[in-house]
DSSP file (Angstrom, degrees, kcal/mol; ACC not computed):
  #  RESIDUE AA STRUCTURE BP1 BP2  ACC     N-H-->O    O-->H-N    N-H-->O    O-->H-N    TCO  KAPPA ALPHA  PHI   PSI    X-CA   Y-CA   Z-CA
    1    1 A M              0   0    0      0, 0.0     2,-0.3     0, 0.0     0, 0.0   0.000 360.0 360.0 360.0 131.5  -15.7    5.6    4.5
    2    2 A T        -     0   0    0      0, 0.0     0, 0.0     0, 0.0     0, 0.0  -0.701 360.0-148.3 -97.4 150.8  -15.2    4.3    0.9
    3    3 A M        -     0   0    0     -2,-0.3     6,-0.0     4,-0.0     5,-0.0  -0.942  21.5-110.6-120.1 138.5  -15.0    6.6   -2.1
    4    4 A P    >   -     0   0    0      0, 0.0     3,-1.4     0, 0.0     0, 0.0  -0.354  30.0-124.1 -57.8 145.7  -16.2    5.9   -5.6
    5    5 A H  T 3  S+     0   0    0      1,-0.2    19,-1.8    18,-0.1    20,-0.2   0.727 106.9  56.8 -69.3 -18.5  -13.2    5.6   -7.9
    6    6 A D  T 3  S+     0   0    0     17,-0.2     2,-0.3    18,-0.1    -1,-0.2   0.336  99.7  67.8 -97.5   9.5  -14.4    8.3  -10.2
    7    7 A T    <   -     0   0    0     -3,-1.4     2,-0.4    15,-0.1    17,-0.1  -0.847  69.7-140.2-121.8 161.7  -14.6   11.0   -7.6
    8    8 A I        -     0   0    0     -2,-0.3     9,-0.1     9,-0.1     3,-0.1  -0.956  27.8-108.2-118.0 138.2  -12.0   12.8   -5.6
    9    9 A R        -     0   0    0     -2,-0.4     2,-1.1     1,-0.1     3,-0.1  -0.272  47.5 -91.9 -58.3 152.9  -12.3   13.7   -1.9
   10   10 A D        +     0   0    0      1,-0.2    -1,-0.1     2,-0.1     0, 0.0  -0.567  62.9 152.3 -74.4  99.6  -12.7   17.4   -1.2
   11   11 A T        -     0   0    0     -2,-1.1    -1,-0.2     2,-0.3     3,-0.1   0.455  62.3-114.3-104.4  -4.2   -9.1   18.6   -0.7
   12   12 A G  S    S+     0   0    0      1,-0.3     2,-0.5    -3,-0.1    -2,-0.1   0.473  83.1 118.4  78.2   2.3   -9.7   22.1   -1.9
   13   13 A V        -     0   0    0      2,-0.1     2,-1.7     1,-0.0    -2,-0.3  -0.881  66.3-134.6-103.5 131.3   -7.4   21.4   -4.8
   14   14 A D        +     0   0    0     -2,-0.5     2,-0.3    -3,-0.1    -1,-0.0  -0.555  68.8  91.6 -87.6  77.8   -8.9   21.6   -8.3
   15   15 A R  S    S-     0   0    0     -2,-1.7    -2,-0.1     2,-0.0    -7,-0.0  -0.963  81.3-110.1-156.8 169.0   -7.6   18.4   -9.9
   16   16 A D  S    S+     0   0    0     -2,-0.3     7,-2.1     7,-0.1     2,-0.3   0.074  94.8  35.0 -96.3  25.3   -8.7   14.9  -10.4
   17   17 A H  E     -A   22   0A   0      5,-0.2     2,-0.3    -4,-0.1     5,-0.2  -0.975  55.0-160.4-163.3 157.2   -6.1   13.4   -8.0
   18   18 A D  E >   -A   21   0A   0      3,-2.5     3,-0.6    -2,-0.3    -2,-0.0  -0.735  52.8 -85.9-125.7-173.9   -4.2   14.0   -4.8
   19   19 A R  T 3  S+     0   0    0     -2,-0.3     3,-0.1     1,-0.2   124,-0.1   0.603 127.6  37.3 -71.9  -9.5   -1.0   12.2   -3.8
   20   20 A D  T 3  S+     0   0    0      1,-0.2     2,-0.4     0, 0.0    -1,-0.2   0.514 119.3  43.0-111.9  -9.8   -2.9    9.2   -2.3
   21   21 A F  E <   -A   18   0A   0     -3,-0.6    -3,-2.5   -12,-0.0     2,-0.4  -1.000  54.2-173.0-144.6 136.4   -5.8    8.9   -4.8
   22   22 A Y  E     -A   17   0A   0     -2,-0.4    -5,-0.2    -5,-0.2     2,-0.1  -0.998  30.9-119.9-129.1 128.2   -6.1    9.0   -8.5
   23   23 A A    >>  -     0   0    0     -7,-2.1     4,-2.0    -2,-0.4     3,-0.9  -0.431  22.1-123.4 -66.3 143.7   -9.5    9.0  -10.2
   24   24 A D  H 3> S+     0   0    0    -19,-1.8     4,-3.3     1,-0.3     5,-0.3   0.852 111.7  56.1 -52.5 -40.7  -10.0    6.1  -12.5
   25   25 A G  H 3> S+     0   0    0      1,-0.2     4,-2.4   -20,-0.2    -1,-0.3   0.853 105.9  51.4 -65.7 -34.7  -10.8    8.5  -15.4
   26   26 A F  H <> S+     0   0    0     -3,-0.9     4,-2.0   -10,-0.3    -1,-0.2   0.944 114.9  40.9 -65.2 -48.1   -7.5   10.3  -14.9
   27   27 A L  H  X S+     0   0    0     -4,-2.0     4,-2.8     2,-0.2     5,-0.2   0.939 115.4  50.9 -67.7 -45.5   -5.4    7.1  -15.0
   28   28 A R  H  X S+     0   0    0     -4,-3.3     4,-2.6    -5,-0.2     5,-0.3   0.934 109.3  51.8 -59.2 -43.5   -7.5    5.6  -17.9
   29   29 A G  H  X S+     0   0    0     -4,-2.4     4,-1.9    -5,-0.3    -1,-0.2   0.929 111.6  47.0 -60.6 -41.5   -7.0    8.8  -19.9
   30   30 A I  H  X S+     0   0    0     -4,-2.0     4,-2.1     1,-0.2    -2,-0.2   0.970 116.2  44.0 -58.5 -55.0   -3.2    8.7  -19.4
   31   31 A L  H  < S+     0   0    0     -4,-2.8    -1,-0.2     1,-0.2    -2,-0.2   0.758 115.4  46.3 -68.4 -28.0   -3.1    4.9  -20.3
   32   32 A E  H  < S+     0   0    0     -4,-2.6    -1,-0.2    -5,-0.2    -2,-0.2   0.776 115.6  46.0 -81.7 -31.3   -5.3    5.1  -23.4
   33   33 A E  H  < S+     0   0    0     -4,-1.9    -2,-0.2    -5,-0.3     2,-0.2   0.790  94.0  94.6 -75.0 -32.1   -3.6    8.3  -24.8
   34   34 A T     <  +     0   0    0     -4,-2.1     3,-0.1    -5,-0.2    58,-0.0  -0.405  34.4 158.0 -73.9 135.0   -0.1    7.0  -24.3
   35   35 A Q        +     0   0    0      1,-0.3    28,-2.8    -2,-0.2     2,-0.5   0.669  65.6  47.6-116.7 -39.9    1.7    5.2  -27.1
   36   36 A V  E     -b   63   0B   0     26,-0.2    58,-2.1    28,-0.1    57,-1.5  -0.933  63.6-176.1-115.7 123.4    5.4    5.5  -26.3
   37   37 A I  E     -bc  64  94B   0     26,-2.7    28,-3.2    -2,-0.5     2,-0.6  -0.980  13.9-153.6-122.7 126.0    6.7    4.7  -22.8
   38   38 A A  E     -bc  65  95B   0     56,-3.0    58,-3.0    -2,-0.4     2,-0.8  -0.875  11.2-151.0 -95.5 124.8   10.3    5.2  -21.6
   39   39 A I  E >   -bc  66  96B   0     26,-2.5    28,-2.6    -2,-0.6     3,-0.9  -0.849  10.2-159.6 -99.4 105.8   11.1    2.8  -18.8
   40   40 A V  E 3  S+bc  67  97B   0     56,-2.1    58,-3.3    -2,-0.8    28,-0.2  -0.781  79.9  24.9 -92.0 120.7   13.8    4.5  -16.7
   41   41 A G  T 3  S+     0   0    0     26,-2.9    -1,-0.3    -2,-0.6    27,-0.2   0.640  85.9 172.8  98.7  24.9   15.7    2.0  -14.6
   42   42 A A    <   -     0   0    0     25,-1.5     2,-0.3    -3,-0.9    -1,-0.2  -0.423  15.2-154.0 -67.7 142.8   14.9   -0.8  -17.0
   43   43 A S        -     0   0    0      2,-0.1    -1,-0.0     5,-0.1     5,-0.0  -0.887  24.8-148.5-121.1 149.7   16.7   -4.1  -16.2
   44   44 A A  S    S+     0   0    0     -2,-0.3    33,-0.1    32,-0.1    -1,-0.1   0.509  75.0 102.2 -88.5  -7.4   17.8   -7.0  -18.4
   45   45 A N    >   -     0   0    0      1,-0.1     3,-2.0     2,-0.0     6,-0.4  -0.678  66.0-150.7 -81.3 115.1   17.2   -9.3  -15.3
   46   46 A P  T 3  S+     0   0    0      0, 0.0    -1,-0.1     0, 0.0     6,-0.1   0.676  94.1  63.5 -63.7 -14.0   13.9  -11.2  -15.8
   47   47 A A  T 3  S+     0   0    0      4,-0.1    -2,-0.0     5,-0.0    -3,-0.0   0.608  85.4  93.3 -82.9  -8.2   13.5  -11.4  -12.0
   48   48 A R  S X> S-     0   0    0     -3,-2.0     4,-1.7     1,-0.1     3,-0.8  -0.643  79.5-130.2 -87.2 139.7   13.4   -7.6  -11.7
   49   49 A P  H 3> S+     0   0    0      0, 0.0     4,-2.6     0, 0.0     5,-0.3   0.815 106.2  60.3 -55.0 -35.3   10.0   -5.8  -11.7
   50   50 A S  H 3> S+     0   0    0      1,-0.2     4,-2.0     2,-0.2     5,-0.2   0.867 105.2  50.4 -62.2 -35.7   11.1   -3.3  -14.4
   51   51 A F  H <> S+     0   0    0     -3,-0.8     4,-2.5    -6,-0.4    -1,-0.2   0.951 111.9  46.3 -65.2 -48.2   11.7   -6.3  -16.7
   52   52 A E  H  X S+     0   0    0     -4,-1.7     4,-2.2     1,-0.2    -2,-0.2   0.890 114.7  45.9 -62.1 -42.9    8.3   -7.8  -16.1
   53   53 A V  H  X S+     0   0    0     -4,-2.6     4,-2.7     2,-0.2    -1,-0.2   0.882 111.7  52.2 -68.3 -37.5    6.5   -4.5  -16.4
   54   54 A M  H  X S+     0   0    0     -4,-2.0     4,-2.4    -5,-0.3    -2,-0.2   0.922 111.1  46.6 -66.8 -41.9    8.3   -3.7  -19.6
   55   55 A R  H  X S+     0   0    0     -4,-2.5     4,-2.9     2,-0.2    -2,-0.2   0.909 111.9  52.3 -67.6 -38.7    7.4   -7.1  -21.1
   56   56 A F  H  X S+     0   0    0     -4,-2.2     4,-1.8     2,-0.2    -2,-0.2   0.969 113.2  44.1 -56.9 -58.1    3.7   -6.6  -20.0
   57   57 A L  H  X>S+     0   0    0     -4,-2.7     5,-2.5     2,-0.2     4,-0.8   0.878 114.2  49.2 -58.3 -42.6    3.6   -3.1  -21.7
   58   58 A K  H ><5S+     0   0    0     -4,-2.4     3,-1.7    -5,-0.2    -1,-0.2   0.972 112.9  46.3 -62.3 -55.1    5.3   -4.3  -24.8
   59   59 A D  H 3<5S+     0   0    0     -4,-2.9    -1,-0.2     1,-0.3    -2,-0.2   0.777 107.0  59.9 -58.5 -25.0    3.0   -7.3  -25.1
   60   60 A F  H 3<5S-     0   0    0     -4,-1.8    99,-1.7    -5,-0.2   100,-1.2   0.681 126.4-100.5 -74.9 -18.8    0.0   -5.0  -24.5
   61   61 A G  T <<5S+     0   0    0     -3,-1.7    -3,-0.2    -4,-0.8     2,-0.2   0.485  76.0 135.7 112.5   7.4    1.0   -3.0  -27.6
   62   62 A Y      < -     0   0    0     -5,-2.5     2,-0.9     1,-0.0    -1,-0.4  -0.566  61.4-118.4 -81.0 153.0    2.9    0.0  -26.2
   63   63 A N  E     -b   36   0B   0    -28,-2.8   -26,-2.7    -2,-0.2     2,-0.5  -0.837  41.7-166.7 -85.9 110.5    6.1    1.2  -27.9
   64   64 A V  E     -b   37   0B   0     -2,-0.9   -26,-0.2   -28,-0.2   -28,-0.1  -0.878  12.7-169.9-113.7 129.4    8.4    0.7  -24.9
   65   65 A I  E     -b   38   0B   0    -28,-3.2   -26,-2.5    -2,-0.5     2,-0.2  -0.950  16.1-139.0-119.5 118.4   12.0    2.1  -24.7
   66   66 A P  E     -b   39   0B   0      0, 0.0    16,-2.1     0, 0.0     2,-0.4  -0.521  14.1-165.5 -75.8 144.6   14.4    1.1  -21.9
   67   67 A V  E     +bd  40  82B   0    -28,-2.6   -26,-2.9    14,-0.2   -25,-1.5  -0.995  28.5 135.0-131.6 124.9   16.6    3.7  -20.4
   68   68 A N    >>  -     0   0    0     14,-2.6     3,-2.1    -2,-0.4     4,-0.8  -0.706  42.2-149.2-168.8 108.7   19.6    2.6  -18.2
   69   69 A P  G >4 S+     0   0    0      0, 0.0     3,-0.8     0, 0.0    14,-0.1   0.856  98.5  59.0 -54.0 -37.6   23.0    4.2  -18.5
   70   70 A G  G 34 S+     0   0    0      1,-0.2    13,-0.1    13,-0.1    -3,-0.0   0.602 114.5  34.3 -64.6 -16.7   24.6    0.9  -17.5
   71   71 A H  G X4 S+     0   0    0     -3,-2.1     3,-2.7    11,-0.2    10,-0.3   0.317  82.5 149.3-119.8   6.6   23.1   -1.0  -20.4
   72   72 A A  T <<  +     0   0    0     -3,-0.8    10,-0.2    -4,-0.8     3,-0.1  -0.100  69.9  18.5 -50.6 132.3   23.2    1.7  -23.0
   73   73 A G  T 3  S+     0   0    0      8,-3.0    -1,-0.3     1,-0.4     9,-0.1   0.206 106.6  96.7  91.4 -17.5   23.6    0.3  -26.5
   74   74 A K  S <  S-     0   0    0     -3,-2.7     7,-2.8     7,-0.1    -1,-0.4  -0.231  74.7-107.4 -91.0-171.9   22.6   -3.1  -25.6
   75   75 A E  E     -G   80   0C   0      5,-0.2     2,-0.4    -3,-0.1     5,-0.2  -0.926  21.0-170.9-121.1 142.5   19.1   -4.6  -26.0
   76   76 A I  E >  S-G   79   0C   0      3,-2.3     3,-2.2    -2,-0.4   -32,-0.1  -0.990  84.7 -14.4-129.4 126.3   16.3   -5.5  -23.5
   77   77 A L  T 3  S-     0   0    0     -2,-0.4     3,-0.1     1,-0.3    -1,-0.1   0.868 129.6 -55.2  42.0  45.6   13.4   -7.5  -25.0
   78   78 A G  T 3  S+     0   0    0      1,-0.2     2,-0.4     0, 0.0    -1,-0.3   0.485 114.7 115.5  77.3   5.1   14.6   -6.6  -28.4
   79   79 A E  E <  S-G   76   0C   0     -3,-2.2    -3,-2.3     1,-0.0    -1,-0.2  -0.900  70.6-110.8-112.9 137.4   14.6   -2.9  -27.8
   80   80 A T  E     -G   75   0C   0     -2,-0.4     2,-0.4    -5,-0.2    -5,-0.2  -0.407  30.2-131.4 -63.2 135.7   17.7   -0.7  -27.8
   81   81 A V        -     0   0    0     -7,-2.8    -8,-3.0   -10,-0.3     2,-0.3  -0.759  19.8-157.8 -93.1 135.3   18.6    0.7  -24.4
   82   82 A Y  B     -d   67   0B   0    -16,-2.1   -14,-2.6    -2,-0.4   -11,-0.2  -0.791  17.2-140.0-109.5 154.0   19.4    4.4  -24.2
   83   83 A A  S    S+     0   0    0     -2,-0.3     2,-0.3   -16,-0.2    -1,-0.1   0.849  85.1  12.1 -79.8 -35.4   21.5    6.2  -21.4
   84   84 A T  S >  S-     0   0    0    -16,-0.1     3,-0.9     1,-0.1     4,-0.5  -0.925  74.1-112.6-140.0 163.8   19.2    9.2  -21.2
   85   85 A L  G >  S+     0   0    0     -2,-0.3     3,-1.3     1,-0.2    -1,-0.1   0.856 113.4  63.1 -63.3 -36.4   15.8   10.4  -22.3
   86   86 A A  G 3  S+     0   0    0      1,-0.3    -1,-0.2     3,-0.0    25,-0.0   0.744  96.0  59.4 -64.3 -21.2   17.4   12.9  -24.5
   87   87 A E  G <  S+     0   0    0     -3,-0.9    -1,-0.3     2,-0.0    -2,-0.2   0.681  76.2 105.8 -81.4 -15.4   19.0   10.2  -26.6
   88   88 A I    <   -     0   0    0     -3,-1.3     4,-0.1    -4,-0.5   -50,-0.0  -0.497  65.0-148.1 -69.2 126.5   15.7    8.6  -27.6
   89   89 A P  S    S+     0   0    0      0, 0.0    -1,-0.1     0, 0.0    -3,-0.0   0.422  72.9  56.0 -85.8   4.7   15.1    9.6  -31.2
   90   90 A I  S    S-     0   0    0      1,-0.0     2,-0.1     0, 0.0    -2,-0.0  -0.893  97.7 -83.4-127.4 164.1   11.2    9.7  -31.1
   91   91 A P        -     0   0    0      0, 0.0     2,-0.4     0, 0.0    24,-0.1  -0.407  40.9-139.9 -66.7 140.1    8.8   11.6  -28.9
   92   92 A I        -     0   0    0     22,-0.4    25,-0.5     1,-0.2   -55,-0.1  -0.874  16.4-173.4-105.2 128.8    8.0   10.1  -25.5
   93   93 A D  S    S+     0   0    0    -57,-1.5    25,-1.9    -2,-0.4    24,-1.0   0.887  72.8  12.5 -82.7 -46.8    4.4   10.2  -24.1
   94   94 A M  E     -ce  37 118B   0    -58,-2.1   -56,-3.0    23,-0.2     2,-0.5  -0.980  57.8-150.2-139.3 145.4    5.2    8.8  -20.7
   95   95 A V  E     -ce  38 119B   0     23,-2.3    25,-3.2    -2,-0.3     2,-0.6  -0.966  13.4-160.4-112.0 122.6    8.2    8.1  -18.5
   96   96 A D  E     -ce  39 120B   0    -58,-3.0   -56,-2.1    -2,-0.5     2,-0.6  -0.911  15.7-147.9-106.9 117.5    7.7    5.1  -16.1
   97   97 A I  E     +ce  40 121B   0     23,-3.1    25,-2.0    -2,-0.6     2,-0.2  -0.766  27.0 174.2 -99.4 120.8   10.3    5.5  -13.3
   98   98 A F        +     0   0    0    -58,-3.3     2,-0.3    -2,-0.6   -48,-0.1  -0.584  51.2 105.4-113.8  63.4   11.9    2.4  -11.5
   99   99 A R  S    S-     0   0    0     -2,-0.2    23,-0.1     1,-0.0     5,-0.1  -0.868  81.2 -78.7-131.8 164.6   14.4    4.4   -9.4
  100  100 A A    >   -     0   0    0     -2,-0.3     3,-1.9     1,-0.1     4,-0.2  -0.313  45.4-112.0 -61.0 149.3   14.6    5.3   -5.8
  101  101 A S  G >  S+     0   0    0      1,-0.3     3,-1.3    23,-0.3     4,-0.4   0.857 117.9  55.9 -56.7 -37.5   12.4    8.3   -4.8
  102  102 A D  G 3  S+     0   0    0      1,-0.3    -1,-0.3     2,-0.1     3,-0.1   0.594 103.7  54.9 -73.5  -8.6   15.6   10.5   -4.2
  103  103 A A  G <> S+     0   0    0     -3,-1.9     4,-0.6     1,-0.1    -1,-0.3   0.328  87.0  85.2-101.5   2.3   16.8    9.8   -7.7
  104  104 A V  H <> S+     0   0    0     -3,-1.3     4,-2.7    -4,-0.2     3,-0.3   0.845  70.4  70.0 -80.1 -33.9   13.6   11.1   -9.4
  105  105 A E  H  > S+     0   0    0     -4,-0.4     4,-2.2     1,-0.3    -1,-0.2   0.868  99.8  46.3 -61.8 -40.1   14.1   14.8   -9.7
  106  106 A P  H  > S+     0   0    0      0, 0.0     4,-2.0     0, 0.0    -1,-0.3   0.851 111.6  52.7 -68.4 -30.4   16.9   14.7  -12.3
  107  107 A I  H  X S+     0   0    0     -4,-0.6     4,-2.5    -3,-0.3    -2,-0.2   0.888 108.6  51.0 -70.0 -37.9   14.8   12.2  -14.4
  108  108 A V  H  X S+     0   0    0     -4,-2.7     4,-2.7     2,-0.2     5,-0.2   0.922 107.4  52.8 -63.0 -42.0   11.9   14.7  -14.2
  109  109 A D  H  X S+     0   0    0     -4,-2.2     4,-1.8    -5,-0.2    -2,-0.2   0.906 110.6  47.0 -58.5 -42.2   14.2   17.5  -15.4
  110  110 A Q  H  X S+     0   0    0     -4,-2.0     4,-1.2     2,-0.2    -1,-0.2   0.921 112.6  51.0 -63.5 -43.2   15.2   15.3  -18.4
  111  111 A A  H  <>S+     0   0    0     -4,-2.5     5,-2.7     1,-0.2     3,-0.3   0.893 110.3  47.7 -64.9 -40.8   11.5   14.4  -19.1
  112  112 A I  H ><5S+     0   0    0     -4,-2.7     3,-1.2     1,-0.2    -1,-0.2   0.887 108.4  56.6 -64.6 -38.1   10.5   18.1  -19.0
  113  113 A A  H 3<5S+     0   0    0     -4,-1.8    -1,-0.2     1,-0.3    -2,-0.2   0.768 111.4  41.4 -64.3 -30.3   13.3   18.9  -21.3
  114  114 A V  T 3<5S-     0   0    0     -4,-1.2   -22,-0.4    -3,-0.3    -1,-0.3   0.192 117.0-111.7-103.2  10.1   12.1   16.4  -24.0
  115  115 A N  T < 5 -     0   0    0     -3,-1.2    -3,-0.2     1,-0.2    -2,-0.1   0.836  46.8-179.6  63.3  38.1    8.4   17.5  -23.5
  116  116 A V      < -     0   0    0     -5,-2.7   -23,-0.2     1,-0.1    -1,-0.2  -0.427  19.9-151.8 -60.9 140.7    7.1   14.3  -21.9
  117  117 A R  S    S+     0   0    0    -24,-1.0    23,-2.8   -25,-0.5     2,-0.4   0.798  73.8  34.9 -87.1 -27.5    3.3   14.4  -21.1
  118  118 A T  E     -ef  94 140B   0    -25,-1.9   -23,-2.3    21,-0.2     2,-0.5  -0.991  55.7-162.7-135.6 132.1    3.3   12.0  -18.2
  119  119 A I  E     -ef  95 141B   0     21,-2.6    23,-2.3    -2,-0.4     2,-0.5  -0.957  16.7-173.2-105.0 118.9    5.6   11.2  -15.4
  120  120 A W  E     -ef  96 142B   0    -25,-3.2   -23,-3.1    -2,-0.5     2,-0.5  -0.967   6.5-161.5-121.0 119.4    4.7    7.8  -13.8
  121  121 A M  E     -e   97   0B   0     21,-3.5    24,-1.8    -2,-0.5   -23,-0.1  -0.847  22.1-123.7-100.8 131.7    6.5    6.7  -10.6
  122  122 A Q    >   -     0   0    0    -25,-2.0     3,-2.6    -2,-0.5    22,-0.8   0.021  47.5 -56.4 -67.0 170.8    6.3    3.1   -9.8
  123  123 A L  T 3  S+     0   0    0      1,-0.3    -1,-0.2    21,-0.3    22,-0.1  -0.293 128.4  15.6 -55.4 133.7    5.1    1.5   -6.5
  124  124 A G  T 3  S+     0   0    0      1,-0.2     2,-0.6    -3,-0.1    -1,-0.3   0.314  98.3 114.1  84.5  -6.4    7.1    2.8   -3.6
  125  125 A V    <   +     0   0    0     -3,-2.6    19,-1.4   -28,-0.1     2,-0.4  -0.886  33.3 153.6-102.6 115.4    8.4    5.7   -5.6
  126  126 A V        +     0   0    0     -2,-0.6     2,-0.3    17,-0.2   -22,-0.1  -0.998  10.8 165.9-138.2 129.4    7.1    9.1   -4.3
  127  127 A N     >  -     0   0    0     -2,-0.4     4,-1.9     1,-0.1     5,-0.1  -0.787  13.0-170.4-146.5 106.6    8.9   12.5   -4.7
  128  128 A E  H  > S+     0   0    0     -2,-0.3     4,-2.8     2,-0.2     5,-0.2   0.907  86.2  53.1 -59.1 -49.2    6.7   15.6   -4.0
  129  129 A A  H  > S+     0   0    0      1,-0.2     4,-2.3     2,-0.2    -1,-0.2   0.929 111.5  45.6 -57.2 -47.0    9.2   18.1   -5.2
  130  130 A A  H  > S+     0   0    0      1,-0.2     4,-2.2     2,-0.2    -1,-0.2   0.861 111.9  51.9 -68.2 -31.6    9.7   16.4   -8.5
  131  131 A A  H  X S+     0   0    0     -4,-1.9     4,-2.9     2,-0.2     5,-0.2   0.914 110.9  47.2 -67.8 -45.1    5.9   16.0   -8.9
  132  132 A E  H  X S+     0   0    0     -4,-2.8     4,-2.6     2,-0.2    -2,-0.2   0.912 112.5  49.6 -62.9 -41.4    5.3   19.7   -8.3
  133  133 A K  H  X S+     0   0    0     -4,-2.3     4,-1.2    -5,-0.2    -2,-0.2   0.928 114.0  46.0 -65.2 -43.7    8.0   20.6  -10.7
  134  134 A A  H ><>S+     0   0    0     -4,-2.2     5,-2.5     2,-0.2     3,-0.6   0.945 113.5  47.9 -66.1 -48.2    6.6   18.2  -13.4
  135  135 A E  H ><5S+     0   0    0     -4,-2.9     3,-1.7     1,-0.2    -2,-0.2   0.920 107.9  56.5 -61.2 -42.6    2.9   19.5  -12.9
  136  136 A A  H 3<5S+     0   0    0     -4,-2.6    -1,-0.2     1,-0.3    -2,-0.2   0.792 105.7  51.1 -62.7 -24.9    4.1   23.1  -13.0
  137  137 A S  T <<5S-     0   0    0     -4,-1.2    -1,-0.3    -3,-0.6    -2,-0.2   0.534 129.1 -98.4 -84.9  -7.2    5.6   22.4  -16.5
  138  138 A G  T < 5S+     0   0    0     -3,-1.7    -3,-0.2    -4,-0.5     2,-0.2   0.473  78.0 136.9 106.5   2.2    2.3   20.9  -17.6
  139  139 A C      < -     0   0    0     -5,-2.5    -1,-0.3    -6,-0.2     2,-0.3  -0.527  53.1-124.2 -79.5 147.9    3.1   17.2  -17.1
  140  140 A K  E     -f  118   0B   0    -23,-2.8   -21,-2.6    -2,-0.2     2,-0.4  -0.657  30.0-152.8 -78.9 150.9    0.6   14.7  -15.6
  141  141 A V  E     +f  119   0B   0     -2,-0.3     2,-0.4   -23,-0.2   -21,-0.2  -0.997  20.9 178.0-136.4 130.9    2.0   12.9  -12.6
  142  142 A V  E     -f  120   0B   0    -23,-2.3   -21,-3.5    -2,-0.4     2,-0.4  -0.999  13.9-173.3-127.5 127.9    1.1    9.5  -11.1
  143  143 A M        +     0   0    0     -2,-0.4   -17,-0.2   -23,-0.2   -21,-0.1  -0.929  61.8  12.2-123.3 149.7    3.2    8.3   -8.0
  144  144 A N  S    S+     0   0    0    -19,-1.4     2,-0.3   -22,-0.8   -21,-0.3   0.812  99.1 108.4  64.0  34.0    3.2    5.0   -6.2
  145  145 A R        -     0   0    0    -24,-1.8    -1,-0.2   -20,-0.2   -20,-0.1  -0.923  57.1-139.5-135.1 161.0    1.2    3.1   -8.9
  146  146 A C    >>  -     0   0    0     -2,-0.3     4,-2.5   -24,-0.2     3,-1.3  -0.985   7.2-150.4-124.8 124.3    2.0    0.4  -11.5
  147  147 A P  H 3> S+     0   0    0      0, 0.0     4,-2.7     0, 0.0    -1,-0.1   0.837  99.7  63.2 -59.1 -31.9    0.5    0.4  -15.0
  148  148 A K  H 34 S+     0   0    0      1,-0.2     5,-0.1     2,-0.2   -94,-0.0   0.803 112.0  36.7 -63.1 -26.9    0.7   -3.3  -15.0
  149  149 A I  H <> S+     0   0    0     -3,-1.3     4,-1.7     2,-0.1    -1,-0.2   0.857 118.0  50.1 -83.7 -47.9   -1.8   -3.3  -12.2
  150  150 A E  H  X S+     0   0    0     -4,-2.5     4,-2.3     1,-0.2     6,-0.2   0.838 101.2  59.9 -67.3 -38.2   -3.8   -0.4  -13.4
  151  151 A I  H  X>S+     0   0    0     -4,-2.7     5,-1.9     1,-0.2     4,-0.9   0.951 111.6  37.7 -64.2 -50.0   -4.5   -1.5  -16.9
  152  152 A P  H  45S+     0   0    0      0, 0.0     3,-0.5     0, 0.0    -1,-0.2   0.897 114.6  56.4 -69.6 -33.4   -6.3   -4.7  -16.1
  153  153 A R  H  <5S+     0   0    0     -4,-1.7    -2,-0.2     1,-0.3    -3,-0.2   0.867 113.4  41.7 -62.5 -34.2   -8.1   -3.1  -13.1
  154  154 A L  H  <5S-     0   0    0     -4,-2.3    -1,-0.3    -5,-0.1    -3,-0.1   0.569 109.7-123.7 -90.0  -7.0   -9.5   -0.5  -15.4
  155  155 A G  T  <5 +     0   0    0     -4,-0.9     2,-0.2    -3,-0.5    -4,-0.1   0.788  42.9 176.4  74.3  29.3  -10.3   -2.9  -18.2
  156  156 A I      < -     0   0    0     -5,-1.9    -1,-0.2    -6,-0.2     2,-0.1  -0.492  29.1-120.5 -71.0 130.1   -8.3   -1.0  -20.8
  157  157 A A        -     0   0    0     -2,-0.2    -1,-0.1     1,-0.1     5,-0.1  -0.402  33.6 -97.8 -72.5 144.7   -8.2   -2.7  -24.2
  158  158 A S    >>  -     0   0    0      1,-0.1     4,-0.7    -2,-0.1     3,-0.7  -0.252  21.1-128.3 -57.1 143.3   -4.9   -3.8  -25.6
  159  159 A K  G >4 S+     0   0    0    -99,-1.7     3,-0.9     1,-0.2     4,-0.5   0.857 111.1  60.6 -59.5 -34.6   -3.3   -1.4  -28.1
  160  160 A L  G >4 S+     0   0    0   -100,-1.2     3,-0.8     1,-0.2    -1,-0.2   0.810  96.5  59.0 -67.9 -25.7   -2.9   -4.5  -30.4
  161  161 A E  G <4 S+     0   0    0     -3,-0.7    -1,-0.2     1,-0.2    -2,-0.2   0.786 101.4  57.0 -68.4 -26.6   -6.8   -4.9  -30.4
  162  162 A N  G << S+     0   0    0     -3,-0.9    -1,-0.2    -4,-0.7    -2,-0.2   0.604  86.3  98.3 -81.7 -11.5   -7.0   -1.4  -31.8
  163  163 A E    <         0   0    0     -3,-0.8    -3,-0.0    -4,-0.5     0, 0.0  -0.472 360.0 360.0 -76.6 147.5   -4.8   -2.1  -34.9
  164  164 A V              0   0    0     -2,-0.2    -1,-0.1     0, 0.0    -3,-0.0   0.412 360.0 360.0 -91.4 360.0   -6.5   -2.9  -38.1
């Protein structure tokens, strides 16, 4: 059975997603409202997915901030790398996590502490306990998805097109 993208199967849970499915409207809302994205696990290696996703998001018009303690103080794609979310000097809308699933919970704790609105875990990254903690604090959560895939699939306009 196929499901329309804008509906959620009846799980008895009152929200627009479950852990395997996210309504297009839920994802679109996050990606259209977001301006500042911290990439946790950012890499300076162009062969790494985090580098390619960071480049895509930056070229798309998001303010993208790399976070990686091993590269703190250096630059990736012309952006200063920070060791932690707390060191970033501006408000963060979304944290995009490129770390193993078992490393997510401390990142979520940092994100909650700095009032991030959305926790986005990349393809293959799923941590139910961290997701529940984030949602309980008021954060939106997406797991096992990639914004570089979702943005074109949803037909979201570039942030650069919205500039005057």
